[in-house]
N, C-alpha and C positions, 0 to 999 in steps of 0.2 A: 504493500499500499504506500503511495506517495505521501511523505508528511508535509507539513506546512511551516514555513519560516515565519514565526510569531510577529516579525515587523513588516511582513509583505501587506500590502493593501486587502482588505476585506473584500471579496467580490459580492458586494451587495449594492443596491442602487443609493443614490444619494436622495434626499428629501428636499424639495424646493418648496418655498412658500411664495404664492403669486401676491399682487399688490392687493387683491381683495381678501387675502387671509387663508385662500385655498390651498389645499397641498397637492404636491404632485411629486412623481418619481423622476429622478434623471438618471438614464440608463447610460453609463460610461464603458464601452466596451473595451477600455483597457483594464478596468476592474473585474469584468466578466470573465475571468479564466479559471479553471481549476489548477493551472500552472502555478507553481510557486517559486518564483525566483527573484532573487535580490543581489545587488552588487555588495560584496564584502571586500573591504580595502585592506592592503597589507597591514599587517599588525593588529588588525581587528578581529580577536578570536573568540568574541563572546557573544555571538549572534543566537537567540533561542530559538529551538524548534519546538512546534506543536506537534505530539505523538498521540497523546491519549487524553481522555477526560474522564471523570468520574462525577456523578450528579447526585445529589440531595442524599437519600439513605440507600442509594443503590449499593449492591456489592458488585455488580459487572461495571467494567469501564468500557470504552468505546474509542475506537481510532478516531483520530481528528486529523482532517486536513480541509483544503479549500472545497473539496466535493460537498462536504456536509452543508455548506450555505443554503444552498435551495430547500434544505431540509429545515431551515430555521425554526419551524414551529415543532419540530422533532428532532431534538439533537441527538437521541439515540439511534443511529442506524444499525438495523439489526445486522447488516452485513459485515459490521466491524465489531461486534459485540465480542468482549473478552471476559469469560467468566474468572470469579476470584481463582488466583494462581500467580505464578511468577513466569515471566515471558522474557525471551531474549530478543532485543531489538537491534537489527543490523542497521545502520545508518551510513549512507554512501553520499558523498558529496564530490561532485565532479567540477573543475575548474581549469579552464585552459587545457583541456585534455588530459589532466591528471586526476586521478581518483584517490581519495582518502577514505577509509572505512575505519569505523568504530562500532563496538558492540557494548550494548548496556542491557541493564537488567530492569525490567518494569514490575515492580512490586504491588501486586493487586490482591493479595491475600491478607490484609490487614484493614484496621480503621481507616476511614476516607482520610482523616488528618495525617496519616502516615503513607498513604498512597504516593508514590514516588517512581523517579527514574534515576537508576544510580549507576556508576561504572561496573562493567563486568569483571569478572576474575579471569584469570588465566585459563581455567578448566572451560569457562563459558566460551571463550574465544575459539578454543581447540574444537569445540562441538560445531562450529559455524565456520570452519575452514581456516583457522589461523589469523584472522583479522584481528587487530588490537588497537 
């Protein structure tokens, strides 16, 4: 599943207000893409990714990316549901023809306050082909 750069524009319409107070939507084709690309400048190594979200008192979490925005009224896309457990997340970033791959562990078998993404262990990396 593609993930989403947290700082990329949200693919939702902008709301405009007419002189008479009426409201209307402005559809910006640049924003209406499920692709999530941003410019990251040399030395900037702290750009957050959206990977998964957990809502209210749910035990399940759900994958998160720009494709979920058309589902704005239903944030829980059943295709991306992850029941309680621990998952390995492989993140691959490509820039100027070079790939950087990292493995993380998604912790979803704890209370919502402790739901998190953390660095993987060497054992985790070996299970996914040695990326670290």
